C-alpha positions in Angstrom: -52.0 0.1 -18.7 -48.3 1.4 -20.2 -46.7 1.6 -16.7 -47.2 -1.9 -15.7 -45.4 -2.5 -19.3 -42.6 0.4 -18.4 -42.1 -1.6 -15.0 -41.9 -5.4 -16.7 -39.5 -4.1 -19.3 -37.3 -2.6 -16.6 -37.7 -5.5 -14.5 -36.3 -7.7 -17.6 -33.2 -5.4 -18.4 -32.3 -5.5 -14.7 -32.3 -9.4 -15.0 -30.8 -9.5 -18.4 -27.5 -7.2 -16.8 -27.4 -9.6 -14.0 -27.3 -12.5 -15.9 -24.5 -11.0 -18.1 -22.6 -9.9 -14.9 -22.4 -13.4 -13.5 -20.8 -15.0 -16.4 -17.3 -16.7 -15.6 -14.0 -16.4 -16.6 -12.2 -18.5 -18.6 -10.1 -20.6 -16.1 -6.8 -19.5 -18.0 -7.8 -15.8 -16.9 -8.7 -16.5 -13.4 -6.7 -14.5 -10.8 -4.6 -16.6 -8.3 -6.9 -16.5 -5.4 -5.4 -16.8 -1.7 -7.4 -18.4 0.7 -8.6 -15.9 4.0 -6.7 -18.5 6.2 -3.4 -18.0 4.0 -4.1 -14.2 4.3 -4.3 -14.0 8.0 -1.6 -16.3 8.7 0.9 -13.9 6.5 -0.5 -10.9 8.1 -0.1 -12.7 11.6 3.5 -13.2 10.4 4.3 -9.9 9.7 3.3 -8.3 12.7 5.1 -11.3 14.9 8.3 -9.3 14.1 6.6 -6.0 15.2 7.2 -4.6 19.1 4.2 -3.7 20.7 5.7 -0.2 20.4 6.5 -0.3 16.7 2.8 -1.8 16.2 1.4 1.2 18.2 3.5 3.5 16.1 2.4 1.8 12.8 -1.3 1.9 13.8 -1.2 5.5 14.9 0.5 6.3 11.8 -2.4 4.7 9.6 -5.1 6.1 12.0 -3.3 9.8 11.2 -3.1 9.0 7.4 -6.6 8.3 7.1 -7.3 11.6 8.8 -5.1 13.2 6.1 -2.6 14.6 9.0 0.4 13.6 6.8 3.2 15.4 8.9 1.9 13.5 12.2 1.6 10.4 10.3 5.0 10.8 8.7 6.6 11.3 12.3 4.9 8.1 13.5 5.9 6.2 10.5 9.2 7.2 11.0 9.4 6.1 14.7 8.2 2.8 13.4 10.9 2.3 11.2 13.3 3.0 14.1 11.9 0.5 16.4 11.4 -2.3 13.7 14.1 -1.7 11.3 13.7 -5.1 9.5 10.1 -4.4 8.5 9.1 -2.9 5.5 5.4 -1.8 6.6 6.9 1.6 7.8 8.9 2.6 4.9 5.5 1.8 2.9 3.8 4.1 5.0 6.4 7.0 4.1 5.9 6.2 0.7 2.1 6.6 0.8 2.5 10.2 2.8 5.1 11.1 0.6 2.8 10.4 -2.4 -0.3 11.9 -0.7 2.2 15.2 -0.4 3.1 15.0 -3.7 7.0 14.4 -2.5 8.4 12.4 -5.5 11.8 12.2 -4.1 11.0 10.9 -0.9 8.5 8.5 -2.3 10.9 7.3 -4.8 13.6 6.9 -1.9 11.1 4.5 0.5 10.3 2.5 -2.8 13.9 2.1 -3.2 14.2 1.2 0.1 11.4 -1.5 0.2 12.8 -2.9 -3.2 16.4 -3.4 -1.5 14.6 -4.9 1.3 13.0 -7.4 -0.9 16.3 -8.4 -2.6 15.4 -6.4 -6.0 18.2 -4.2 -7.2 17.4 -0.5 -7.1 16.2 1.0 -9.9 17.6 3.4 -11.7 17.6 7.2 -10.1 13.8 8.1 -10.5 12.6 11.5 -12.0 16.3 12.4 -13.1 17.7 12.6 -9.5 21.4 11.3 -9.0 22.1 8.2 -6.8 24.2 10.5 -4.6 21.5 12.7 -4.1 18.9 10.0 -3.1 21.6 8.7 -0.5 21.8 12.2 0.7 18.1 12.5 1.0 18.0 8.9 2.6 20.5 10.1 5.2 18.7 13.4 5.9 15.2 11.7 6.2 16.3 8.6 8.4 14.0 6.1 6.8 16.1 3.5 7.7 17.5 2.3 4.0 19.7 0.0 3.6 22.6 1.1 1.5 
């Protein structure tokens, strides 16, 4: 007799929890949504400026990154950066690999390069690294930075 009562109470708790989770946000707090069509157009436009070789290098770098083969992924991202110096995606790959490898200097350098490509002024030298040290690192790493 208590077993059906317990199941009924559990069901009631689940329904009440689901109802609480489905409450809508206030209109002013809703995040701006990008339609799937707009997102697909943005991706297509970004890929349009990549050559097939650069796309292959970028995609293979992504696959290697997912397998946690960071050194090989970094090499593929650098190759993609040389094939498409105007594109920021290879630099983002370098940034992600550097973060995964805890290489903050390389990660900060790649992030600064991405910001420079987007027209944002470079931030102060991160982690106490001097600007000249960052420039020297960029030159050595050949990540295709502007500067």
